[in-house]
C-alpha angles and dihedrals in degrees: 000000000000117000121210120196122235093255091058092044089054090049094046089048092053092048090051092048094048095047094044090048092049094046094051097038099043104018091060092211142078115289136212125215126207124187125187125179126196136167090270108032152008116234119204118190124178120188126196133170097239110100091201116115120240113248125224106226130204107261116227121196093235095047117111093201143025099075100099103093089039090055092045090050090050093049098043127080088210130016127182144159123211137174117245127218112263090034135288125072145257121235111200132190123180118200119195117225 
């Protein structure tokens, strides 16, 4: 069984929270979450039915929002967005452990 330390669990939890929040808030559809853990990485995939691409926004110090994707990109070893057959998209973040 793969053991993941508390810091990586916190990072993965934040990534899941941000991606699911974005999918439900901006995707305007239900979303699906897929997690995969191996000896080297945690892969978080969030699917929604909206084909629109998420936008990275400029982050202002006084802004209460808009930091989610920037944080995910900083925490993830790899980050990508891809269309899925039948419509919608997959947002994937891979966290090295």
